[in-house]
PAMAR-986552 format. One record per residue (C-alpha): residue in one letter; y, x, z. Coordinates in pm, 1 decimal, padded with zeros to 6 digits. Each point is the difference from the previous one (the first is absolute). Layout:
% residues N
rodren_py_px_pz
a_Y_X_Z
...
This chain:
% residues 120
rodren_py_px_pz
m_-04484.6_-04069.7_15398.6
t_00130.2_00326.5_-00155.9
t_-00238.6_00288.2_00035.4
t_00177.7_00325.0_00002.8
k_-00238.5_00290.2_-00134.9
s_-00073.5_00296.7_00219.8
a_00125.4_00351.7_-00099.3
r_-00348.1_00101.0_-00084.9
e_-00016.4_-00273.0_-00249.2
i_00327.2_00048.5_-00165.6
a_-00127.2_00373.0_-00035.3
e_-00319.2_-00110.4_-00174.1
t_00209.5_-00214.5_-00235.9
y_00239.5_00280.8_-00049.0
f_-00260.9_00227.5_-00116.0
t_-00197.6_-00271.3_-00199.5
a_00347.3_-00074.1_-00212.7
w_00082.8_00367.6_-00065.8
e_-00336.7_00072.9_-00093.2
s_00000.3_-00292.7_-00270.2
g_00361.5_00045.2_-00116.9
e_00113.6_-00339.7_00169.0
f_00339.1_00138.6_00075.6
d_00137.9_-00351.5_00061.8
t_-00222.4_-00023.7_00287.2
v_00070.5_00324.5_00124.9
r_00387.6_-00073.7_-00012.4
d_-00053.5_-00305.4_00228.7
l_-00172.1_00213.5_00270.3
l_00262.7_00260.9_-00002.7
a_00334.9_-00041.7_00215.9
d_00290.1_00000.3_-00214.8
d_00122.1_00308.1_00195.9
v_-00372.3_00189.5_00018.2
d_00030.2_00359.2_00087.3
f_-00270.0_00212.0_-00194.0
v_-00072.1_00374.0_00059.3
g_-00288.3_00163.8_-00167.9
a_-00138.1_00329.2_-00148.2
l_00159.7_-00052.7_-00329.0
g_00355.6_-00156.1_00103.0
t_00169.2_-00261.0_00197.8
a_00152.8_-00346.9_-00088.7
s_00250.2_-00194.4_00167.9
g_-00026.4_-00375.0_-00069.4
v_-00248.8_-00225.3_-00150.8
e_00130.0_00116.0_-00388.8
e_-00048.5_00366.0_00069.6
a_-00347.2_-00060.8_00162.0
l_-00113.9_-00221.7_-00266.8
a_00101.8_00275.9_-00261.7
g_-00187.3_00279.0_00168.4
l_-00326.4_-00251.1_00045.1
k_00024.1_-00099.7_-00358.1
g_00052.5_00356.9_-00116.5
l_-00304.3_00119.3_00192.0
g_-00177.1_-00329.4_-00122.7
r_00018.8_00140.5_-00382.2
v_-00273.0_00245.1_00108.7
l_-00190.6_-00189.8_00281.1
e_-00330.5_-00081.1_-00055.5
r_-00113.1_-00124.3_00344.6
i_00040.9_00036.6_00378.4
d_-00326.7_00062.7_00158.5
v_00102.5_-00113.1_00374.0
k_-00225.1_00171.6_00262.1
v_00150.7_-00143.5_00319.1
r_00296.7_-00201.0_00114.5
v_00132.9_-00029.4_00323.7
a_00236.9_-00245.0_00161.3
e_00160.9_-00038.4_00317.6
g_00245.1_-00276.3_00043.6
d_00281.5_00044.1_-00278.2
e_-00127.0_00372.7_-00101.4
v_-00281.2_00068.3_-00271.4
i_-00140.2_00334.4_-00104.4
t_-00223.5_-00012.2_-00303.5
w_-00201.8_00319.4_-00090.7
f_-00105.2_-00006.8_-00364.9
e_-00060.3_00216.6_-00297.5
l_00262.9_-00047.0_-00275.8
c_-00183.1_00008.0_-00334.7
t_00201.4_00059.9_-00296.8
s_-00060.5_00084.9_-00373.1
i_00173.5_00353.7_00031.7
a_-00150.0_00148.9_00329.2
p_-00288.1_00024.1_00222.8
p_-00001.9_-00269.7_00274.1
a_00270.7_00040.3_00259.9
p_-00100.3_-00052.1_00371.1
t_00305.3_-00207.0_00106.6
a_00129.6_-00139.8_00340.5
n_00268.4_-00286.7_-00033.3
w_00167.8_-00141.1_00300.2
m_00208.6_-00288.2_-00023.7
h_00199.8_-00236.8_00255.8
v_00023.4_-00365.5_-00034.3
e_00265.8_-00225.8_00130.4
d_00013.3_-00362.6_-00058.4
g_-00259.5_-00012.2_-00263.1
r_00160.9_00290.7_-00203.7
i_-00085.4_00366.3_-00029.0
t_00316.5_00204.6_00114.9
r_-00110.6_00346.3_00030.2
i_-00275.1_00209.5_-00203.1
r_-00084.6_00346.2_00068.9
v_-00258.5_00168.0_-00238.2
t_-00165.5_00332.7_00032.2
f_-00242.4_00184.3_-00221.9
d_-00024.8_00327.4_-00187.5
p_00205.1_-00043.3_-00337.8
r_-00090.7_00282.7_-00167.4
g_-00274.4_-00154.6_-00250.4
l_00241.9_-00300.0_-00093.4
l_00306.6_00238.9_-00055.4
a_-00205.5_00229.1_-00222.7
g_-00134.0_-00326.5_-00165.9
f_00369.1_-00110.8_-00050.2
g_00081.7_00343.8_-00159.7
g_00203.4_00122.9_00291.1
């Protein structure tokens, strides 16, 4: 018998893997045609999405999850994005899961601290 992970479990695994730099695990969770839109940019496809996550991963210290809400294939995670270059950024992440893979991600937060930290 095969057990399929719930969208909530996939989101939990995604954040844990991203925080610990396990990008092979992140890749396995993303659909090939994943669509990402966030405060710092957009990405179409798994390679662009991974590049963005790795870029932010260079300054990521931790992801402090406050709450995660899941309904069917939709998951919203509210967390503080803690980096080495800016104060913690309260962040909302919505993702949609289909067939065990993340197909869409939308992220919103105030990017001013990170932009200043990146020198931009």
